[in-house]
N, CA, C and O atoms as a Maestro MAE file, in Angstrom:
{
 s_m_m2io_version
 :::
 2.0.0
}

f_m_ct {
 s_m_title
 :::
 protein
 m_atom[344] {
  # First column is atom index #
  i_m_mmod_type
  r_m_x_coord
  r_m_y_coord
  r_m_z_coord
  i_m_residue_number
  s_m_chain_name
  s_m_pdb_residue_name
  s_m_pdb_atom_name
  i_m_atomic_number
  :::
  1 25 6.060 -4.278 -13.529 1 A "MET " " N  " 7
  2 3 6.929 -3.121 -13.439 1 A "MET " " CA " 6
  3 2 6.087 -1.854 -13.302 1 A "MET " " C  " 6
  4 15 5.028 -1.721 -13.914 1 A "MET " " O  " 8
  5 25 6.578 -0.949 -12.499 2 A "GLY " " N  " 7
  6 3 5.908 0.328 -12.347 2 A "GLY " " CA " 6
  7 2 6.219 1.254 -13.518 2 A "GLY " " C  " 6
  8 15 6.934 0.878 -14.447 2 A "GLY " " O  " 8
  9 25 5.683 2.451 -13.465 3 A "LYS " " N  " 7
  10 3 5.855 3.411 -14.562 3 A "LYS " " CA " 6
  11 2 7.312 3.745 -14.843 3 A "LYS " " C  " 6
  12 15 7.696 3.962 -15.993 3 A "LYS " " O  " 8
  13 25 8.116 3.785 -13.797 4 A "LYS " " N  " 7
  14 3 9.527 4.157 -13.968 4 A "LYS " " CA " 6
  15 2 10.449 2.946 -13.888 4 A "LYS " " C  " 6
  16 15 11.641 3.088 -13.618 4 A "LYS " " O  " 8
  17 25 9.906 1.771 -14.119 5 A "GLY " " N  " 7
  18 3 10.725 0.562 -14.099 5 A "GLY " " CA " 6
  19 2 10.884 -0.067 -12.729 5 A "GLY " " C  " 6
  20 15 11.614 -1.046 -12.580 5 A "GLY " " O  " 8
  21 25 10.204 0.486 -11.712 6 A "ASP " " N  " 7
  22 3 10.270 -0.101 -10.381 6 A "ASP " " CA " 6
  23 2 9.585 -1.461 -10.396 6 A "ASP " " C  " 6
  24 15 8.590 -1.654 -11.095 6 A "ASP " " O  " 8
  25 25 10.112 -2.389 -9.633 7 A "ILE " " N  " 7
  26 3 9.517 -3.718 -9.561 7 A "ILE " " CA " 6
  27 2 8.341 -3.685 -8.597 7 A "ILE " " C  " 6
  28 15 8.504 -3.382 -7.415 7 A "ILE " " O  " 8
  29 25 7.162 -3.999 -9.106 8 A "ILE " " N  " 7
  30 3 5.950 -4.063 -8.298 8 A "ILE " " CA " 6
  31 2 5.396 -5.464 -8.443 8 A "ILE " " C  " 6
  32 15 5.145 -5.928 -9.555 8 A "ILE " " O  " 8
  33 25 5.206 -6.132 -7.333 9 A "SER " " N  " 7
  34 3 4.727 -7.510 -7.425 9 A "SER " " CA " 6
  35 2 3.217 -7.543 -7.650 9 A "SER " " C  " 6
  36 15 2.505 -6.635 -7.220 9 A "SER " " O  " 8
  37 25 2.733 -8.567 -8.310 10 A "PRO " " N  " 7
  38 3 1.286 -8.687 -8.540 10 A "PRO " " CA " 6
  39 2 0.551 -8.917 -7.224 10 A "PRO " " C  " 6
  40 15 1.140 -9.408 -6.261 10 A "PRO " " O  " 8
  41 25 -0.711 -8.570 -7.179 11 A "TRP " " N  " 7
  42 3 -1.535 -8.733 -5.991 11 A "TRP " " CA " 6
  43 2 -1.760 -10.216 -5.741 11 A "TRP " " C  " 6
  44 15 -2.170 -10.944 -6.646 11 A "TRP " " O  " 8
  45 25 -1.498 -10.665 -4.533 12 A "THR " " N  " 7
  46 3 -1.583 -12.099 -4.229 12 A "THR " " CA " 6
  47 2 -2.611 -12.426 -3.151 12 A "THR " " C  " 6
  48 15 -2.653 -13.553 -2.659 12 A "THR " " O  " 8
  49 25 -3.432 -11.460 -2.785 13 A "TYR " " N  " 7
  50 3 -4.400 -11.669 -1.713 13 A "TYR " " CA " 6
  51 2 -5.811 -11.820 -2.296 13 A "TYR " " C  " 6
  52 15 -6.120 -11.274 -3.355 13 A "TYR " " O  " 8
  53 25 -6.642 -12.557 -1.598 14 A "SER " " N  " 7
  54 3 -8.031 -12.737 -2.032 14 A "SER " " CA " 6
  55 2 -8.806 -11.434 -1.813 14 A "SER " " C  " 6
  56 15 -8.334 -10.532 -1.121 14 A "SER " " O  " 8
  57 25 -9.991 -11.348 -2.404 15 A "ASP " " N  " 7
  58 3 -10.834 -10.163 -2.216 15 A "ASP " " CA " 6
  59 2 -11.207 -9.975 -0.748 15 A "ASP " " C  " 6
  60 15 -11.225 -8.851 -0.245 15 A "ASP " " O  " 8
  61 25 -11.503 -11.079 -0.063 16 A "ALA " " N  " 7
  62 3 -11.867 -10.990 1.354 16 A "ALA " " CA " 6
  63 2 -10.681 -10.484 2.178 16 A "ALA " " C  " 6
  64 15 -10.853 -9.640 3.058 16 A "ALA " " O  " 8
  65 25 -9.487 -10.993 1.899 17 A "ASP " " N  " 7
  66 3 -8.293 -10.524 2.600 17 A "ASP " " CA " 6
  67 2 -8.019 -9.060 2.278 17 A "ASP " " C  " 6
  68 15 -7.625 -8.290 3.155 17 A "ASP " " O  " 8
  69 25 -8.227 -8.679 1.029 18 A "ALA " " N  " 7
  70 3 -7.982 -7.292 0.615 18 A "ALA " " CA " 6
  71 2 -8.857 -6.324 1.399 18 A "ALA " " C  " 6
  72 15 -8.405 -5.241 1.771 18 A "ALA " " O  " 8
  73 25 -10.091 -6.699 1.648 19 A "LEU " " N  " 7
  74 3 -10.998 -5.840 2.408 19 A "LEU " " CA " 6
  75 2 -10.494 -5.647 3.837 19 A "LEU " " C  " 6
  76 15 -10.531 -4.532 4.358 19 A "LEU " " O  " 8
  77 25 -10.032 -6.698 4.464 20 A "VAL " " N  " 7
  78 3 -9.481 -6.613 5.822 20 A "VAL " " CA " 6
  79 2 -8.221 -5.751 5.818 20 A "VAL " " C  " 6
  80 15 -8.045 -4.899 6.688 20 A "VAL " " O  " 8
  81 25 -7.357 -5.972 4.851 21 A "LEU " " N  " 7
  82 3 -6.120 -5.202 4.759 21 A "LEU " " CA " 6
  83 2 -6.402 -3.726 4.522 21 A "LEU " " C  " 6
  84 15 -5.757 -2.865 5.121 21 A "LEU " " O  " 8
  85 25 -7.352 -3.435 3.661 22 A "LEU " " N  " 7
  86 3 -7.733 -2.052 3.377 22 A "LEU " " CA " 6
  87 2 -8.201 -1.341 4.641 22 A "LEU " " C  " 6
  88 15 -7.885 -0.170 4.850 22 A "LEU " " O  " 8
  89 25 -8.942 -2.034 5.470 23 A "ARG " " N  " 7
  90 3 -9.454 -1.430 6.709 23 A "ARG " " CA " 6
  91 2 -8.345 -1.122 7.710 23 A "ARG " " C  " 6
  92 15 -8.544 -0.297 8.602 23 A "ARG " " O  " 8
  93 25 -7.196 -1.755 7.588 24 A "HIS " " N  " 7
  94 3 -6.068 -1.507 8.485 24 A "HIS " " CA " 6
  95 2 -5.089 -0.463 7.928 24 A "HIS " " C  " 6
  96 15 -4.214 0.012 8.653 24 A "HIS " " O  " 8
  97 25 -5.231 -0.115 6.676 25 A "ALA " " N  " 7
  98 3 -4.293 0.799 6.022 25 A "ALA " " CA " 6
  99 2 -4.399 2.219 6.579 25 A "ALA " " C  " 6
  100 15 -5.447 2.638 7.070 25 A "ALA " " O  " 8
  101 25 -3.295 2.940 6.489 26 A "VAL " " N  " 7
  102 3 -3.247 4.339 6.930 26 A "VAL " " CA " 6
  103 2 -3.061 5.230 5.708 26 A "VAL " " C  " 6
  104 15 -2.535 4.796 4.683 26 A "VAL " " O  " 8
  105 25 -3.498 6.481 5.830 27 A "TYR " " N  " 7
  106 3 -3.446 7.394 4.699 27 A "TYR " " CA " 6
  107 2 -2.096 8.078 4.595 27 A "TYR " " C  " 6
  108 15 -1.578 8.599 5.583 27 A "TYR " " O  " 8
  109 25 -1.533 8.075 3.411 28 A "SER " " N  " 7
  110 3 -0.309 8.818 3.120 28 A "SER " " CA " 6
  111 2 -0.699 10.063 2.346 28 A "SER " " C  " 6
  112 15 -1.082 9.981 1.179 28 A "SER " " O  " 8
  113 25 -0.602 11.205 2.989 29 A "LYS " " N  " 7
  114 3 -1.005 12.468 2.361 29 A "LYS " " CA " 6
  115 2 -0.112 12.791 1.159 29 A "LYS " " C  " 6
  116 15 -0.593 13.268 0.130 29 A "LYS " " O  " 8
  117 25 1.179 12.529 1.298 30 A "LYS " " N  " 7
  118 3 2.141 12.829 0.227 30 A "LYS " " CA " 6
  119 2 1.805 12.038 -1.043 30 A "LYS " " C  " 6
  120 15 1.816 12.590 -2.143 30 A "LYS " " O  " 8
  121 25 1.511 10.760 -0.888 31 A "ALA " " N  " 7
  122 3 1.249 9.901 -2.047 31 A "ALA " " CA " 6
  123 2 -0.240 9.833 -2.407 31 A "ALA " " C  " 6
  124 15 -0.609 9.333 -3.470 31 A "ALA " " O  " 8
  125 25 -1.085 10.342 -1.510 32 A "LYS " " N  " 7
  126 3 -2.542 10.278 -1.696 32 A "LYS " " CA " 6
  127 2 -2.998 8.832 -1.881 32 A "LYS " " C  " 6
  128 15 -3.778 8.505 -2.776 32 A "LYS " " O  " 8
  129 25 -2.474 7.980 -0.994 33 A "ARG " " N  " 7
  130 3 -2.767 6.553 -1.040 33 A "ARG " " CA " 6
  131 2 -2.943 6.029 0.393 33 A "ARG " " C  " 6
  132 15 -2.466 6.635 1.352 33 A "ARG " " O  " 8
  133 25 -3.627 4.909 0.512 34 A "LEU " " N  " 7
  134 3 -3.674 4.178 1.769 34 A "LEU " " CA " 6
  135 2 -2.576 3.133 1.703 34 A "LEU " " C  " 6
  136 15 -2.404 2.473 0.678 34 A "LEU " " O  " 8
  137 25 -1.831 2.980 2.792 35 A "ILE " " N  " 7
  138 3 -0.713 2.036 2.791 35 A "ILE " " CA " 6
  139 2 -0.739 1.173 4.041 35 A "ILE " " C  " 6
  140 15 -1.228 1.587 5.092 35 A "ILE " " O  " 8
  141 25 -0.208 -0.023 3.907 36 A "LEU " " N  " 7
  142 3 -0.130 -0.950 5.032 36 A "LEU " " CA " 6
  143 2 1.116 -1.799 4.885 36 A "LEU " " C  " 6
  144 15 1.376 -2.348 3.814 36 A "LEU " " O  " 8
  145 25 1.882 -1.907 5.948 37 A "HIS " " N  " 7
  146 3 3.062 -2.766 5.945 37 A "HIS " " CA " 6
  147 2 2.635 -4.149 6.426 37 A "HIS " " C  " 6
  148 15 2.253 -4.320 7.584 37 A "HIS " " O  " 8
  149 25 2.700 -5.117 5.547 38 A "HIS " " N  " 7
  150 3 2.393 -6.508 5.917 38 A "HIS " " CA " 6
  151 2 3.721 -7.121 6.339 38 A "HIS " " C  " 6
  152 15 4.492 -7.611 5.514 38 A "HIS " " O  " 8
  153 25 3.966 -7.082 7.642 39 A "LYS " " N  " 7
  154 3 5.273 -7.470 8.168 39 A "LYS " " CA " 6
  155 2 5.604 -8.931 7.896 39 A "LYS " " C  " 6
  156 15 6.750 -9.258 7.589 39 A "LYS " " O  " 8
  157 25 4.622 -9.804 8.003 40 A "GLU " " N  " 7
  158 3 4.865 -11.235 7.786 40 A "GLU " " CA " 6
  159 2 5.307 -11.524 6.344 40 A "GLU " " C  " 6
  160 15 6.203 -12.336 6.112 40 A "GLU " " O  " 8
  161 25 4.676 -10.859 5.396 41 A "ASP " " N  " 7
  162 3 4.991 -11.072 3.978 41 A "ASP " " CA " 6
  163 2 6.098 -10.151 3.466 41 A "ASP " " C  " 6
  164 15 6.539 -10.282 2.324 41 A "ASP " " O  " 8
  165 25 6.543 -9.223 4.309 42 A "LYS " " N  " 7
  166 3 7.602 -8.270 3.967 42 A "LYS " " CA " 6
  167 2 7.251 -7.451 2.722 42 A "LYS " " C  " 6
  168 15 8.062 -7.273 1.813 42 A "LYS " " O  " 8
  169 25 6.006 -6.962 2.722 43 A "LYS " " N  " 7
  170 3 5.530 -6.151 1.611 43 A "LYS " " CA " 6
  171 2 4.781 -4.942 2.148 43 A "LYS " " C  " 6
  172 15 4.263 -4.954 3.264 43 A "LYS " " O  " 8
  173 25 4.736 -3.915 1.340 44 A "VAL " " N  " 7
  174 3 3.908 -2.753 1.625 44 A "VAL " " CA " 6
  175 2 2.758 -2.796 0.623 44 A "VAL " " C  " 6
  176 15 2.971 -2.869 -0.587 44 A "VAL " " O  " 8
  177 25 1.550 -2.749 1.146 45 A "LEU " " N  " 7
  178 3 0.357 -2.808 0.320 45 A "LEU " " CA " 6
  179 2 -0.145 -1.385 0.105 45 A "LEU " " C  " 6
  180 15 -0.236 -0.602 1.050 45 A "LEU " " O  " 8
  181 25 -0.462 -1.064 -1.117 46 A "VAL " " N  " 7
  182 3 -0.855 0.291 -1.487 46 A "VAL " " CA " 6
  183 2 -2.241 0.240 -2.119 46 A "VAL " " C  " 6
  184 15 -2.497 -0.547 -3.030 46 A "VAL " " O  " 8
  185 25 -3.130 1.094 -1.618 47 A "PHE " " N  " 7
  186 3 -4.503 1.167 -2.123 47 A "PHE " " CA " 6
  187 2 -4.760 2.603 -2.573 47 A "PHE " " C  " 6
  188 15 -4.441 3.547 -1.851 47 A "PHE " " O  " 8
  189 25 -5.331 2.767 -3.755 48 A "PHE " " N  " 7
  190 3 -5.736 4.115 -4.144 48 A "PHE " " CA " 6
  191 2 -7.144 4.095 -4.711 48 A "PHE " " C  " 6
  192 15 -7.560 3.170 -5.409 48 A "PHE " " O  " 8
  193 25 -7.855 5.159 -4.379 49 A "ASN " " N  " 7
  194 3 -9.242 5.309 -4.772 49 A "ASN " " CA " 6
  195 2 -9.300 5.667 -6.254 49 A "ASN " " C  " 6
  196 15 -8.604 6.575 -6.708 49 A "ASN " " O  " 8
  197 25 -10.123 4.958 -6.993 50 A "GLU " " N  " 7
  198 3 -10.247 5.218 -8.424 50 A "GLU " " CA " 6
  199 2 -11.245 6.333 -8.730 50 A "GLU " " C  " 6
  200 15 -11.516 6.622 -9.895 50 A "GLU " " O  " 8
  201 25 -11.794 6.960 -7.682 51 A "ASN " " N  " 7
  202 3 -12.703 8.101 -7.802 51 A "ASN " " CA " 6
  203 2 -13.911 7.811 -8.691 51 A "ASN " " C  " 6
  204 15 -14.285 8.615 -9.545 51 A "ASN " " O  " 8
  205 25 -14.499 6.661 -8.470 52 A "LEU " " N  " 7
  206 3 -15.740 6.314 -9.152 52 A "LEU " " CA " 6
  207 2 -16.910 6.732 -8.270 52 A "LEU " " C  " 6
  208 15 -16.690 7.238 -7.169 52 A "LEU " " O  " 8
  209 25 -18.134 6.538 -8.716 53 A "THR " " N  " 7
  210 3 -19.283 6.938 -7.906 53 A "THR " " CA " 6
  211 2 -19.355 6.151 -6.602 53 A "THR " " C  " 6
  212 15 -19.774 6.689 -5.578 53 A "THR " " O  " 8
  213 25 -18.957 4.902 -6.629 54 A "GLU " " N  " 7
  214 3 -18.869 4.072 -5.420 54 A "GLU " " CA " 6
  215 2 -17.397 4.011 -5.013 54 A "GLU " " C  " 6
  216 15 -16.530 3.979 -5.887 54 A "GLU " " O  " 8
  217 25 -17.090 3.993 -3.720 55 A "PRO " " N  " 7
  218 3 -15.681 3.853 -3.328 55 A "PRO " " CA " 6
  219 2 -15.102 2.561 -3.909 55 A "PRO " " C  " 6
  220 15 -15.533 1.462 -3.562 55 A "PRO " " O  " 8
  221 25 -14.139 2.711 -4.779 56 A "THR " " N  " 7
  222 3 -13.506 1.583 -5.454 56 A "THR " " CA " 6
  223 2 -12.000 1.775 -5.369 56 A "THR " " C  " 6
  224 15 -11.476 2.822 -5.749 56 A "THR " " O  " 8
  225 25 -11.316 0.770 -4.874 57 A "TYR " " N  " 7
  226 3 -9.870 0.879 -4.691 57 A "TYR " " CA " 6
  227 2 -9.129 -0.071 -5.607 57 A "TYR " " C  " 6
  228 15 -9.541 -1.210 -5.825 57 A "TYR " " O  " 8
  229 25 -8.039 0.421 -6.129 58 A "HIS " " N  " 7
  230 3 -7.096 -0.383 -6.888 58 A "HIS " " CA " 6
  231 2 -5.940 -0.633 -5.923 58 A "HIS " " C  " 6
  232 15 -5.580 0.253 -5.148 58 A "HIS " " O  " 8
  233 25 -5.366 -1.805 -5.960 59 A "ALA " " N  " 7
  234 3 -4.309 -2.121 -5.002 59 A "ALA " " CA " 6
  235 2 -3.133 -2.785 -5.693 59 A "ALA " " C  " 6
  236 15 -3.282 -3.478 -6.700 59 A "ALA " " O  " 8
  237 25 -1.971 -2.554 -5.126 60 A "TYR " " N  " 7
  238 3 -0.771 -3.275 -5.558 60 A "TYR " " CA " 6
  239 2 0.130 -3.427 -4.357 60 A "TYR " " C  " 6
  240 15 -0.075 -2.782 -3.329 60 A "TYR " " O  " 8
  241 25 1.118 -4.272 -4.483 61 A "GLN " " N  " 7
  242 3 2.044 -4.493 -3.376 61 A "GLN " " CA " 6
  243 2 3.464 -4.277 -3.871 61 A "GLN " " C  " 6
  244 15 3.792 -4.553 -5.025 61 A "GLN " " O  " 8
  245 25 4.293 -3.778 -2.971 62 A "ILE " " N  " 7
  246 3 5.703 -3.586 -3.280 62 A "ILE " " CA " 6
  247 2 6.513 -4.257 -2.185 62 A "ILE " " C  " 6
  248 15 6.048 -4.402 -1.054 62 A "ILE " " O  " 8
  249 25 7.707 -4.658 -2.523 63 A "TYR " " N  " 7
  250 3 8.577 -5.276 -1.532 63 A "TYR " " CA " 6
  251 2 9.131 -4.214 -0.599 63 A "TYR " " C  " 6
  252 15 9.473 -3.116 -1.037 63 A "TYR " " O  " 8
  253 25 9.221 -4.535 0.682 64 A "GLU " " N  " 7
  254 3 9.669 -3.539 1.665 64 A "GLU " " CA " 6
  255 2 11.091 -3.067 1.412 64 A "GLU " " C  " 6
  256 15 11.486 -2.020 1.925 64 A "GLU " " O  " 8
  257 25 11.871 -3.809 0.635 65 A "LYS " " N  " 7
  258 3 13.250 -3.402 0.343 65 A "LYS " " CA " 6
  259 2 13.351 -2.457 -0.857 65 A "LYS " " C  " 6
  260 15 14.445 -1.995 -1.179 65 A "LYS " " O  " 8
  261 25 12.243 -2.165 -1.517 66 A "ASP " " N  " 7
  262 3 12.236 -1.305 -2.696 66 A "ASP " " CA " 6
  263 2 12.218 0.162 -2.267 66 A "ASP " " C  " 6
  264 15 11.158 0.781 -2.175 66 A "ASP " " O  " 8
  265 25 13.392 0.699 -2.009 67 A "SER " " N  " 7
  266 3 13.494 2.052 -1.456 67 A "SER " " CA " 6
  267 2 12.981 3.121 -2.412 67 A "SER " " C  " 6
  268 15 12.450 4.135 -1.958 67 A "SER " " O  " 8
  269 25 13.118 2.932 -3.705 68 A "SER " " N  " 7
  270 3 12.653 3.964 -4.635 68 A "SER " " CA " 6
  271 2 11.135 4.100 -4.584 68 A "SER " " C  " 6
  272 15 10.612 5.210 -4.680 68 A "SER " " O  " 8
  273 25 10.438 3.008 -4.437 69 A "GLU " " N  " 7
  274 3 8.975 3.049 -4.358 69 A "GLU " " CA " 6
  275 2 8.526 3.568 -2.986 69 A "GLU " " C  " 6
  276 15 7.550 4.312 -2.888 69 A "GLU " " O  " 8
  277 25 9.240 3.172 -1.936 70 A "LEU " " N  " 7
  278 3 8.889 3.621 -0.582 70 A "LEU " " CA " 6
  279 2 9.171 5.107 -0.365 70 A "LEU " " C  " 6
  280 15 8.572 5.726 0.514 70 A "LEU " " O  " 8
  281 25 10.064 5.676 -1.145 71 A "SER " " N  " 7
  282 3 10.378 7.100 -0.990 71 A "SER " " CA " 6
  283 2 9.199 7.986 -1.369 71 A "SER " " C  " 6
  284 15 9.217 9.184 -1.088 71 A "SER " " O  " 8
  285 25 8.187 7.426 -1.994 72 A "LYS " " N  " 7
  286 3 6.993 8.185 -2.368 72 A "LYS " " CA " 6
  287 2 6.113 8.504 -1.157 72 A "LYS " " C  " 6
  288 15 5.189 9.312 -1.246 72 A "LYS " " O  " 8
  289 25 6.409 7.863 -0.034 73 A "PHE " " N  " 7
  290 3 5.615 8.069 1.177 73 A "PHE " " CA " 6
  291 2 6.412 8.893 2.174 73 A "PHE " " C  " 6
  292 15 7.624 8.722 2.304 73 A "PHE " " O  " 8
  293 25 5.728 9.785 2.875 74 A "SER " " N  " 7
  294 3 6.398 10.644 3.848 74 A "SER " " CA " 6
  295 2 6.846 9.825 5.053 74 A "SER " " C  " 6
  296 15 6.331 8.736 5.310 74 A "SER " " O  " 8
  297 25 7.809 10.368 5.780 75 A "ASN " " N  " 7
  298 3 8.272 9.703 6.998 75 A "ASN " " CA " 6
  299 2 7.142 9.591 8.013 75 A "ASN " " C  " 6
  300 15 7.046 8.604 8.742 75 A "ASN " " O  " 8
  301 25 6.295 10.602 8.056 76 A "GLU " " N  " 7
  302 3 5.147 10.584 8.970 76 A "GLU " " CA " 6
  303 2 4.221 9.405 8.636 76 A "GLU " " C  " 6
  304 15 3.754 8.706 9.535 76 A "GLU " " O  " 8
  305 25 3.963 9.194 7.363 77 A "SER " " N  " 7
  306 3 3.110 8.074 6.943 77 A "SER " " CA " 6
  307 2 3.751 6.737 7.286 77 A "SER " " C  " 6
  308 15 3.077 5.809 7.732 77 A "SER " " O  " 8
  309 25 5.051 6.649 7.075 78 A "LYS " " N  " 7
  310 3 5.767 5.401 7.389 78 A "LYS " " CA " 6
  311 2 5.690 5.098 8.884 78 A "LYS " " C  " 6
  312 15 5.532 3.944 9.282 78 A "LYS " " O  " 8
  313 25 5.805 6.148 9.716 79 A "LYS " " N  " 7
  314 3 5.732 5.953 11.165 79 A "LYS " " CA " 6
  315 2 4.333 5.484 11.569 79 A "LYS " " C  " 6
  316 15 4.187 4.583 12.395 79 A "LYS " " O  " 8
  317 25 3.303 6.104 10.977 80 A "LYS " " N  " 7
  318 3 1.918 5.669 11.266 80 A "LYS " " CA " 6
  319 2 1.717 4.226 10.832 80 A "LYS " " C  " 6
  320 15 1.100 3.435 11.545 80 A "LYS " " O  " 8
  321 25 2.238 3.891 9.668 81 A "MET " " N  " 7
  322 3 2.092 2.552 9.132 81 A "MET " " CA " 6
  323 2 2.749 1.514 10.046 81 A "MET " " C  " 6
  324 15 2.210 0.424 10.240 81 A "MET " " O  " 8
  325 25 3.893 1.849 10.597 82 A "GLU " " N  " 7
  326 3 4.619 0.918 11.459 82 A "GLU " " CA " 6
  327 2 3.893 0.670 12.779 82 A "GLU " " C  " 6
  328 15 4.113 -0.361 13.416 82 A "GLU " " O  " 8
  329 25 3.030 1.598 13.200 83 A "LYS " " N  " 7
  330 3 2.269 1.419 14.446 83 A "LYS " " CA " 6
  331 2 1.131 0.419 14.297 83 A "LYS " " C  " 6
  332 15 0.639 -0.126 15.285 83 A "LYS " " O  " 8
  333 25 0.716 0.181 13.054 84 A "VAL " " N  " 7
  334 3 -0.399 -0.746 12.814 84 A "VAL " " CA " 6
  335 2 0.143 -2.170 12.956 84 A "VAL " " C  " 6
  336 15 1.109 -2.552 12.295 84 A "VAL " " O  " 8
  337 25 -0.485 -2.925 13.810 85 A "LEU " " N  " 7
  338 3 -0.045 -4.295 14.038 85 A "LEU " " CA " 6
  339 2 -0.705 -5.219 13.029 85 A "LEU " " C  " 6
  340 15 -1.821 -5.696 13.231 85 A "LEU " " O  " 8
  341 25 0.002 -5.457 11.952 86 A "TYR " " N  " 7
  342 3 -0.506 -6.390 10.954 86 A "TYR " " CA " 6
  343 2 0.625 -7.137 10.328 86 A "TYR " " C  " 6
  344 15 0.403 -7.976 9.456 86 A "TYR " " O  " 8
  :::
 }
 m_bond[343] {
  # First column is bond index #
  i_m_from
  i_m_to
  i_m_order
  :::
  1 1 2 1
  2 2 3 1
  3 3 4 2
  4 3 5 1
  5 5 6 1
  6 6 7 1
  7 7 8 2
  8 7 9 1
  9 9 10 1
  10 10 11 1
  11 11 12 2
  12 11 13 1
  13 13 14 1
  14 14 15 1
  15 15 16 2
  16 15 17 1
  17 17 18 1
  18 18 19 1
  19 19 20 2
  20 19 21 1
  21 21 22 1
  22 22 23 1
  23 23 24 2
  24 23 25 1
  25 25 26 1
  26 26 27 1
  27 27 28 2
  28 27 29 1
  29 29 30 1
  30 30 31 1
  31 31 32 2
  32 31 33 1
  33 33 34 1
  34 34 35 1
  35 35 36 2
  36 35 37 1
  37 37 38 1
  38 38 39 1
  39 39 40 2
  40 39 41 1
  41 41 42 1
  42 42 43 1
  43 43 44 2
  44 43 45 1
  45 45 46 1
  46 46 47 1
  47 47 48 2
  48 47 49 1
  49 49 50 1
  50 50 51 1
  51 51 52 2
  52 51 53 1
  53 53 54 1
  54 54 55 1
  55 55 56 2
  56 55 57 1
  57 57 58 1
  58 58 59 1
  59 59 60 2
  60 59 61 1
  61 61 62 1
  62 62 63 1
  63 63 64 2
  64 63 65 1
  65 65 66 1
  66 66 67 1
  67 67 68 2
  68 67 69 1
  69 69 70 1
  70 70 71 1
  71 71 72 2
  72 71 73 1
  73 73 74 1
  74 74 75 1
  75 75 76 2
  76 75 77 1
  77 77 78 1
  78 78 79 1
  79 79 80 2
  80 79 81 1
  81 81 82 1
  82 82 83 1
  83 83 84 2
  84 83 85 1
  85 85 86 1
  86 86 87 1
  87 87 88 2
  88 87 89 1
  89 89 90 1
  90 90 91 1
  91 91 92 2
  92 91 93 1
  93 93 94 1
  94 94 95 1
  95 95 96 2
  96 95 97 1
  97 97 98 1
  98 98 99 1
  99 99 100 2
  100 99 101 1
  101 101 102 1
  102 102 103 1
  103 103 104 2
  104 103 105 1
  105 105 106 1
  106 106 107 1
  107 107 108 2
  108 107 109 1
  109 109 110 1
  110 110 111 1
  111 111 112 2
  112 111 113 1
  113 113 114 1
  114 114 115 1
  115 115 116 2
  116 115 117 1
  117 117 118 1
  118 118 119 1
  119 119 120 2
  120 119 121 1
  121 121 122 1
  122 122 123 1
  123 123 124 2
  124 123 125 1
  125 125 126 1
  126 126 127 1
  127 127 128 2
  128 127 129 1
  129 129 130 1
  130 130 131 1
  131 131 132 2
  132 131 133 1
  133 133 134 1
  134 134 135 1
  135 135 136 2
  136 135 137 1
  137 137 138 1
  138 138 139 1
  139 139 140 2
  140 139 141 1
  141 141 142 1
  142 142 143 1
  143 143 144 2
  144 143 145 1
  145 145 146 1
  146 146 147 1
  147 147 148 2
  148 147 149 1
  149 149 150 1
  150 150 151 1
  151 151 152 2
  152 151 153 1
  153 153 154 1
  154 154 155 1
  155 155 156 2
  156 155 157 1
  157 157 158 1
  158 158 159 1
  159 159 160 2
  160 159 161 1
  161 161 162 1
  162 162 163 1
  163 163 164 2
  164 163 165 1
  165 165 166 1
  166 166 167 1
  167 167 168 2
  168 167 169 1
  169 169 170 1
  170 170 171 1
  171 171 172 2
  172 171 173 1
  173 173 174 1
  174 174 175 1
  175 175 176 2
  176 175 177 1
  177 177 178 1
  178 178 179 1
  179 179 180 2
  180 179 181 1
  181 181 182 1
  182 182 183 1
  183 183 184 2
  184 183 185 1
  185 185 186 1
  186 186 187 1
  187 187 188 2
  188 187 189 1
  189 189 190 1
  190 190 191 1
  191 191 192 2
  192 191 193 1
  193 193 194 1
  194 194 195 1
  195 195 196 2
  196 195 197 1
  197 197 198 1
  198 198 199 1
  199 199 200 2
  200 199 201 1
  201 201 202 1
  202 202 203 1
  203 203 204 2
  204 203 205 1
  205 205 206 1
  206 206 207 1
  207 207 208 2
  208 207 209 1
  209 209 210 1
  210 210 211 1
  211 211 212 2
  212 211 213 1
  213 213 214 1
  214 214 215 1
  215 215 216 2
  216 215 217 1
  217 217 218 1
  218 218 219 1
  219 219 220 2
  220 219 221 1
  221 221 222 1
  222 222 223 1
  223 223 224 2
  224 223 225 1
  225 225 226 1
  226 226 227 1
  227 227 228 2
  228 227 229 1
  229 229 230 1
  230 230 231 1
  231 231 232 2
  232 231 233 1
  233 233 234 1
  234 234 235 1
  235 235 236 2
  236 235 237 1
  237 237 238 1
  238 238 239 1
  239 239 240 2
  240 239 241 1
  241 241 242 1
  242 242 243 1
  243 243 244 2
  244 243 245 1
  245 245 246 1
  246 246 247 1
  247 247 248 2
  248 247 249 1
  249 249 250 1
  250 250 251 1
  251 251 252 2
  252 251 253 1
  253 253 254 1
  254 254 255 1
  255 255 256 2
  256 255 257 1
  257 257 258 1
  258 258 259 1
  259 259 260 2
  260 259 261 1
  261 261 262 1
  262 262 263 1
  263 263 264 2
  264 263 265 1
  265 265 266 1
  266 266 267 1
  267 267 268 2
  268 267 269 1
  269 269 270 1
  270 270 271 1
  271 271 272 2
  272 271 273 1
  273 273 274 1
  274 274 275 1
  275 275 276 2
  276 275 277 1
  277 277 278 1
  278 278 279 1
  279 279 280 2
  280 279 281 1
  281 281 282 1
  282 282 283 1
  283 283 284 2
  284 283 285 1
  285 285 286 1
  286 286 287 1
  287 287 288 2
  288 287 289 1
  289 289 290 1
  290 290 291 1
  291 291 292 2
  292 291 293 1
  293 293 294 1
  294 294 295 1
  295 295 296 2
  296 295 297 1
  297 297 298 1
  298 298 299 1
  299 299 300 2
  300 299 301 1
  301 301 302 1
  302 302 303 1
  303 303 304 2
  304 303 305 1
  305 305 306 1
  306 306 307 1
  307 307 308 2
  308 307 309 1
  309 309 310 1
  310 310 311 1
  311 311 312 2
  312 311 313 1
  313 313 314 1
  314 314 315 1
  315 315 316 2
  316 315 317 1
  317 317 318 1
  318 318 319 1
  319 319 320 2
  320 319 321 1
  321 321 322 1
  322 322 323 1
  323 323 324 2
  324 323 325 1
  325 325 326 1
  326 326 327 1
  327 327 328 2
  328 327 329 1
  329 329 330 1
  330 330 331 1
  331 331 332 2
  332 331 333 1
  333 333 334 1
  334 334 335 1
  335 335 336 2
  336 335 337 1
  337 337 338 1
  338 338 339 1
  339 339 340 2
  340 339 341 1
  341 341 342 1
  342 342 343 1
  343 343 344 2
  :::
 }
}
């Protein structure tokens, strides 16, 4: 569960897959996160930098039908995300 009770699914991808997914993600200025729509799995993957000395990302996934969680991203970010073929 997210901070406000939103349902957030646990991360189900391997570290190697996560690296590939991270490289395809687009930046959401509004949420200050990298996001990627995994169309096959019907999830939106969210990566945020933990601001450590080395670039380190924390990631979670949300279901594409979770409108309350998706509202955190701007329409511009969603449009960019939809252009990525993944």
